[in-house]
C-alpha positions in Angstrom: -12.5 -89.6 -91.2 -16.1 -89.5 -89.9 -18.5 -87.7 -92.1 -16.8 -84.6 -93.3 -14.6 -84.3 -90.2 -10.8 -84.6 -90.5 -8.5 -84.4 -87.6 -5.4 -82.3 -88.4 -2.4 -82.3 -86.1 0.5 -80.0 -87.3 1.2 -81.1 -90.9 0.1 -84.7 -90.5 -3.3 -86.2 -91.2 -4.0 -89.8 -90.3 -7.2 -91.3 -91.7 -8.7 -94.7 -92.6 -10.6 -95.1 -95.8 -12.3 -98.0 -97.5 -11.7 -96.7 -101.0 -8.7 -94.7 -102.0 -6.6 -94.0 -105.1 -2.9 -93.0 -104.7 -0.7 -91.5 -107.4 2.7 -89.8 -107.2 1.5 -86.3 -106.3 -2.2 -86.6 -105.7 -4.2 -88.6 -103.1 -7.9 -88.9 -104.2 -10.2 -90.4 -101.6 -13.7 -91.3 -102.6 -15.3 -91.7 -99.2 -16.6 -88.3 -98.5 -14.6 -87.1 -101.5 -11.3 -85.6 -100.3 -8.8 -84.4 -102.8 -5.3 -83.3 -101.6 -1.9 -82.7 -103.1 0.9 -84.0 -101.1 4.6 -84.7 -101.1 4.6 -88.0 -99.2 2.0 -90.7 -99.2 2.4 -93.9 -97.1 -0.3 -96.6 -97.6 -0.5 -99.5 -95.3 -3.6 -101.7 -95.7 -6.7 -99.5 -94.9 -4.6 -96.7 -93.4 -3.4 -93.7 -95.4 -0.9 -91.5 -93.7 -0.1 -88.3 -95.5 2.1 -85.3 -94.8 0.9 -82.3 -96.6 2.4 -79.2 -98.2 -1.0 -78.0 -99.3 -3.8 -79.1 -97.0 -7.1 -80.7 -98.0 -10.1 -79.7 -100.0 -13.4 -81.2 -99.0 -16.8 -81.2 -100.6 -17.8 -78.3 -98.4 -15.2 -75.9 -99.8 -14.4 -77.2 -103.3 -13.7 -74.4 -105.8 -16.6 -74.0 -108.1 -14.5 -74.9 -111.2 -13.7 -78.4 -110.0 
C-alpha cells in the first residue's frame, strides 16, 4: 500500500503494513486507515495477505456514520 492506493487482483489483496491489528473477522490497518471484513487472514511478519468477501473501505470512501 502506497498512500491510499491498494492493488486488487481478483479477490486477493496483498499489502505490507508497519502497524496492523488482526481479529477473527476484522482486519484493521492503521497505516492510511484501512478497515475490511474478511473470511481469511494470513499474517506473516510484515505481510498481511487477505482474501475478501467484502472489499475494503478507505478514508476516501468511509460511510459518514463511522
